[in-house]
N, C-alpha and C positions, 0 to 999 in steps of 0.2 A: 196257722193250721196245725192240728194235733198230729203227733208222731213224725213230723218233718224235722228231725233233729239236725240233719246234715245239709239239707237243701235250703232250709230257711235262712234268711239273712236278718240278723238283729240290727245290723249297722248298714244303712242304705249306701254308705260310701264304700263299703267293702265289696269288691267285685272280683270274681275269679278270672284269671287269664290262663290260657293254655297254649304253650309254645309247641308248634309243629313246623319243623324246618325253619324257614325264615319268617314264618307267620306267628303272630301272637293273638290268638282268638280271644275276644273280650276287650282287647286294646285297639287292635287294628280292625278296619272293616275288611272282611274276607269274602271273596267270591269263589265259590266252589262250583265248577261247571264240567260238563262232559255228557256223554251219551247215557241214555237210560240203561242200555245193555251193551256189553262188549260183544260185538258180533263177528269181528275179524281183526286181524292185526292191522291191515291197511286202514280200515275205518277208524280204529281207535287211535292209531298214530297220527293220522291227518287231523282228527278232531282235537287231540291233545295239543298239537302245534297251533291250531286255531285258538284254543283256549288260552294258551300262553301269550300269543300275539294280541289277544283281546283283553289283556290285563287280568286274566283269571289267576287266582293264587294257588288253587288246588284242582286236581282232576278227579271227578267222580265217574264211576262206571260200574255196572252190575255184572259180576261174574255168576252170581246166583240170583235168580229172579222168581220170587213167589208170585204165581199168577192165579187169577180167578179160575181159569180153565186148565185142567191137567194136560191139554193138548197144545197150549200155547208155548212159545219159546221160553225155556227155563234157564237159559244162560249156558256158558261154556265151562263153568266150573274151574278146575285147576288150570286149564288152558287159558281161560280168561284172565286169571290172576297173573299168569306169566306174561301175558300181553300187556297188562297194566304195569308190570314191573319194567318191561322194555320202554314203555311210554315215559315212565318216571326217569329212567336213566337218560333218555334222549332230551327231555324237556326240563328236568329238575323239579317238576311239580309233585308235591306229596299226593298220595293216593287215598281216596275215600271210597270204600266199597262195603256192601252189605254182607253181614253174616246172618244166617237164618237157622243154624243148628248148633246147639251147645257143643256137640262133638267136633265141630269144625273150627272153633275159636282159636285154638292154639296154633294151627298151621296157617290159618288165614292171617294171623298176626305177623307171619313171616313176610307177607307181601303188603299189607295195609298199614298206612300211617294213622288212619282213623277208622274205627269200626262203626258202621252204620247199623242201627236197629230200626227196621222199617215199621210203618204204621201197623201192619198186621201182626207184628211180633212185640208190640210195645208191652203187652202184659204176658209175654212168655217168660215167666219168672226164673225158670231154669237157665234160659239164655242170658237174662239180666245178671244173674249171679255169676255166670261164667265170664262174661265180659268185665264184670266187677273185679274179678281176680286177675285179669290181665293188666298189663302196664301200658296199654294203648288207650288214647282218648276215645270216647264214645259219643257219636252223634245220635241222639235219641229222638226219633220222630214221634209226633203226637198221633195216637190212634184215632181212627176216623170217627169213632163214637165216644171219645174220651173227654171227661171233664178235666179242668185244670188240676183239681185235687188228685185224680187218678194218675194223670201224667207225672206230677211231681212225686207221687209215691213210687212210681217206677224208677225215676231218677234216684230216689232214696235207696232203692235196692242196690243199685250200682255203687253208690257212695259207701253204703254200709259194708260192702265187701272189700273196701280199701282203695278203690279207684276214684280219685278226686276230680278227674278230668272228664266232665260230662258237659256236652253242648246240647241244648234243647233245640228242636227244629219244628216250627209250626208249618204244617203242610195241608191245612184245610180239614174241615170236618164234614160229615155226611148230614145234610139237612133235607127238608122237603123240596128245596130248590133243585131243578133238573137242568137248567140252562148251562150251568157250570158243572164241571166234574165233581168239585167239592165246594164248600163255602169257606173261603180264606178268612180266618178269624184274627184280624190284625190287632184287635183289642187285647189279645193275649200277650202281646209283646210288652207293653208298659206294665201289665199285671205281673209278668214274670220278673221284670226289673224291680218292681215294688216289693215282691215277696221273697225273691231269692238272690243269691250271689252268682248264679250261673249265667253264662252267655247264651243268647237266644238268636237263632237264625230263622229265616223264612224261605220256604220253597213255593214260589208262585207258579211253577210249572205244574206240579201236582195240585196245587191249591185252586187252580182255575181250569186246567185242561184245555185252555183256549189260547192259541198263539196271540191273538189280538189283545188279550187281557194281561199278558205277562209283564209288559213294560209298565203300564200304569200301576199295577199291584207291586211291582218291584220298587218303584219310586215311593209308593205309599208305605211300604215296609221300611224304607230308609227314614222317612219322615216319622214313623212310629217309634224309631229308636233301635231297630234290629242291628245286631252285630255283624250281619253278613247275609248273603243270599246263596241259595242252592238252586242252580239252573240247569236245565237239560239242553244240550247242544249236540248236534249231529251233522256230520259233513254232508249228508244227503238225507234229510228227514223223511222224504217220500218213500225211501227204501228201508226205513227203520223197522226192525222186527218187533218193537214195542214202543208205545206212546208216540207214534208218528205225528199226531196232531198237535203236540205240545212242545216239540223240540225246535229250538232256534237254529237257523243256519249260522255259519260263522259270521257272515256280514251283519245279521240281525243282532248277534251277540256283541260284536264290536260297538254297534250303535247304542245298544242298551247300556253297556258298561260305561261308556263315555258319559251318558246322562246321569247314571247312578252315582258315579264318582264325582261328577260336578256338583250334584245336589248334596252329597255327603260333605264335600269341602265347604260348600256354602253354609251348611249348618254348623260345621266345626268352627268356622270363623265368627260365629255368633252374630251373623247378620240375617238370620232367619226372619222373615217378615213378621212373625208373631211376637218377637222379642219386644219387650217394653209396652205391651198392650194391656198388662194387668191393671193399670190405673186408668 
């Protein structure tokens, strides 16, 4: 693809790895989990403990929430970031949180281990340039109407500013289908692997919006070659202030991660059922 000077991989064996705490994204299979929104200290701390006990590697949580309606819960802002910091100190889990305004990047970096760029801000070029100047890894979600080329060009903006630590995240695209919240495009995972050196994760929570579909799509993402999963977990999903229908309970999260890690181990040991079928 033209103009993808930094994203494109000429050598299929060269893959970028990004070290965050004890995790090495692109080398290790990483599970990032937590609530859609930081709603209170108690809710966040209990969910963080559940994520750690369920083999999660990092804690996600939104302190700033771009919402469709201006009257919906917009997040706790700085208070939310301070709650996430407490959760990190207690559990040791690195923090992944979204930044939505270029003016906020420098001070959000004081709390976040990974800066998330959400789907709605994928082509916010001022924001991309600002996180590109930071020294924090960036989780770049695919825009809901975006092509692969458009998505990769946004990653190029970040890399061009000097930040090499970009993680791509497929979270579903908007199609004519209305049964699911979005259409989770898992074909993009091997395409990313083929074209770039960047790690790619999958968010089946936003990709489906349906609790019953999160497990099968998580397993499918592992089979497609994803480097990790981004999952929504809440201590009490029925009371969640955002995305209540797609947040896993701690028990559901534990069951899911057990199956996901078992499948990943199965594949890594080269006993995947499709091996040897080429002839």
